N, C-alpha and C positions, 0 to 999 in steps of 0.2 A: 873580434870573436875570442872567447875564452879558450884556454887550452883544454884538450881532452883530459877528463878526470877518469882514471882507470879504476881506482878502488877508493872507498871512503877512508878517511884518516883513522877511523876506529877499527879498521880491519884486523890489525895485529892483536887486539885485545878482545876480540869476539869470543864469547863462551857460548857455543851453539847450544849445548845441552841446557845451560841456564836460561837462555832466551826461550827455548822451546817449552820449558816447564812454566815460565812466568808470563807467557805471552797473553796479552789481552787484545782480542781482535776488534779493532776499531778502524773504520774507513772514513776519513774526512774528505768531503767533496772538494776537489781542487779544479785543475784545468779540464775542460771537456774535450774529448776527441773530436776531430774535424773530418776525418776520412775513414771509411769503413775498411777494416782489414780482411773481412770475410763476407762476401756479398751474396752468393747464390745459395739456395737450399736452406737458408737460415732466417730467423726473425730476430729483431732487436728487442731487448728487454732490460729493465733496470733492476738494481739490487732491491729496491722497494717492492717491485712487482714479484720478484722471486720470493721475497720474505712474506708478502701479504696475500698473494694469489695462488701460490703453489704449495702443495703438501710435500712433506719429506718422506720418501720411501723408507720402510723399515725392513729388518730381517724377519724371518718367520717367528722369532721369539719376541717380536715387537720392539727390539732395540733399534734405535734410530741410526740411520747412516749419516755420514757427514753431509750436510746440506750443500747445495750449489753455492749459496751465498756465503757460507762459512769458508768454503774452499777459496772463493775469490778474496774474501777479507783476509784470510790467512796469508796468501801470497802478497797481497798489497801491503799488509802490515810488515811482513818480512822485508820487502823492498824499502819501505820507509825507514826501517831500522838499519838495514845494511847500508843504504845510501843516505844516512842521516845528514840533514842540511841541504839536500837536493830537493828540487820540486818534483813531485810525483803526480802524474795526471790521474784523473778519475777513470776507472775501468770502462771499456766498451765491451758489451756482453752480447753474444749471439747464441741462440738456442735452436734446437730442432727436435723432431720426433716427439711430439706431445702425446702424453698418455692421459686420457680422460677417465673419470670415474664418478661415483656418486656416494653420498653418505648413506649409511644403513637404513635410515628411516624413509629413504626415497627409492628403495629397491623395487617397489611395485609400480612405480610411475612410468608413463611413456616418456620418451626422451623430450618430446615437445612440451610436456607439462612440467618439466623440472624448473625449479626456481634457481637463481644464481647461487644462493646460499646452500643449495643441495648438490652442487657440482664440485668435483675436485679435479685437479690436474697437476702434472709435473712433466718436466722435459727430460727425455733420456739423455740427450747430448747437449753439452755446453762448451763454449769456447769464449775466452775473454783475453783482452790485452790492454796494456796501458804503457805509456812512455815515461821516461825520466828526461824531460826536455832540456834540463840544464846540463846534461852529459851528451855531447854531440860531437860530430866531426863532419868534414866536407870532402866529398870525392867528386871530381869533375863538375864542380859547381853545384852539386846536389847535397843538401843537408841530410845527415843521418842522425837519428836520435836513438838512445838506448831504449829498448822495448822489452817488456816482460809480460808473460801471460801463461795461460794453462788450458788444458782440454780435459774433459771428463765424460765418460760414457757409462751410464748405468747398466747397459746391456753386457758389460764386461763382468758384472757381478752375478752370482747365484743367490738372489734374495730369498729363495725358498729353503736355504739351508737352515737347520734347526738352531744354530747359534751364530753369533756375530763373527764375521770373517774379515779377511783383509780387503781393503778398498784400494782401488787403483786410480792414480792421478798422473797426468803428464804435465810437466812445467817446462817453460823455455825462457831463455834470455838471449838477446841478440840485438841487431841493429834494424831499424825501420827507416825506409825512405820517407822523409817528411812530406814530399809533394804528393805521394800516391798511396802511402801506407803499405808498400811492398815490404814483406818481411824477409830479412836475411837470417837464415837458420843454418847452423852446422851441427854435426853430431856432438860436439863438445858443449854446445849451448842448450841442448835438449835432454831432459831426463824423462824417458818413456816409462810409463806404468810404475810409478813409485808405489810400493805396497806399504800401507800404513793401517794402523788400527784406531788412531785418534788424531785430533788436530795438532797436538804437540809434536808427534812424530812427523807429521806433514810439514810443520813449521821448521823443524830441525833439518829435514831433507832439502827444503827450499833454500835455507841459508847455506847449506853445504854446496848446492849448485852455484849460487851466487859467488861463493868464495873461490870456487875452482874456475870460474869463467875468466878468460883472458881477452878483455875488450880490445886491446891494442893488436893482438894477433889477428882478430877478425877483421879489423880495419886494414891491416897490412894485406890480408888475403884479397879484399875487395880492390885495393889499390893495384895489386898484381893483375887482377882480371881486367882492370881498366887500361892496362898497357898492352894487352893482347887483342888482336883483331881477327875476325872471320871475314873473308871476302864473300861476295854474294854467292859465288860458286860453292865455297865451303859451307856457307849457311844452308844452301839448298841440299848439299850432301848430308849434313847433320840431320836436318828435319826429315829428309827422306828416309834415312836409316832409323830414325826414331819411329816413324810410321811402320817400317818393316819389322821392327823389333817385336811388335805385338803378334806378328804372324809366324815368328820363329818357333820351332819345336822347343819343348822344355829343356831338352839336352843342349840345344844351341844357346838358349837364353842363359843357362848356367855358366857357359863359357865366356859370357859378356857381362860387364858390370850391370847391375840392376837398373831398370828404368821404370819409374812409377807414374810418369806423366802420361795422361790419356790422349787418345786421338783427338778428341774435341779440344783439349787444351793445346795440343800441337797446332791445330787449325787456328786457334786464337793467337798463338805466337806468330804464325805466318802473316795473319792480317795486321797485327801490331807492328811487324817488321816494316811494313810500308806506311802505316797510318799513325803510329805513335810519334808525336812530335819531340818527345823527350828522349825516348829509348830506342827509336826506330833507326833504320839504315841512314847513314850519312856518307856521301861520297863513295857509294857502292861497297861500303864495309860497315861492320858493327863490332864494337868492342865486346869482349866476353862479360864485362860488367853490365852493359846494356842488354846483352843476350840473357844474362841471369835475371835481370829485372823483367824481361818479357816472360820468362818461365814463372817467376813468382807472381806476376800480374795474373797469369792464367790460373794460378793455384787458388785464387780467390773464389773460383767456381767449384772448388772441392767440397765434399761433405766434411762435416766437423771431424769425423773419426779418421779421415785420411789427410787432413790439412797439414799436420806437422810432418808426417812421413814424406809427403811430396815436397814440402818446403825444404827439408834436409836434402832430398834427392836432387832438387834443382841446383843446390850448391855443389853436390857431389859431381853432377854432370858438367857443370861449368868449370870447376877446378880440374876435372879429369881431361877435358878438352884443352885447357890451358897447358897442362903437363905434357900432352902429346905435341902441341905446337911449339913448346919450348924445349922439347927433347928430353924431358925429365923422366918420363916413362911412357909406355905404349898401351896401358890398360884400356883406354877409351879409343884406341886407333880405329876400331871397327866402325865407329860413328863417323869418322872422317874418310872412310874408304881406304 
């Protein structure tokens, strides 16, 4: 196995502004993804389908927004540039909340009479991810690959404003479990709601995120979690308190670290605790690395607009529990009773 590559050799000479101005967005098809990173409430789509079957929403003055496909291509090209010489896989794309319309000449027709060429559509929500499989590490026998992606929600924009406004994009970089596509996300690897006016600004912001990402630190964090265990009693205490959290008054919740995991996802964690052959209980105990994977596995059932936030929260909870058990701090002590 090759050693972990933290940053490309070109890192010290990157001129982010220069790249942003001269960027030509091209995506070459490389390795195909094998496991879905986001399963429920979404549909799969290709770049070609986005480009050929979907319209691009405009502002009220008819200026075009940045299209979904240009967003994906921008991040993919930034990754190919920053990690030059590495293999970059082809993006896996998930969409939801389709908005259908019709061309002006078909306004008087019944829906059943519309021809395909008279229909229009676009998706409000988009998520995508791709890996850099030549940058990897192994923890407890499980291969982790560097993973990059983004989320976009058109409902965050006021498209009725009279002039072109700021557009919001969320981009992440982190590690992904090869076996199951569970995504490891931390606050340092996610940039929520980047506000940009054009593709060059987006490209520059993405490069800055890559430049600030500390891959080795994230791996060390996961290795630390793999060395800390919850007994079955402690696991039951944690998931019980997680269920109780939803019923607390707002004042009580403010006194406790936030929890974004839903009741249905907690139920999924409990089932997988007993049934998941890779990350489930072993010898009446579970490592916090495996517990974290149960949380991120359940996060695949999130809607696109909450996927990143819950992914980051899964890491916050796991690290917080580790800190309590190691005597580093007591912020998450309520969850352990």
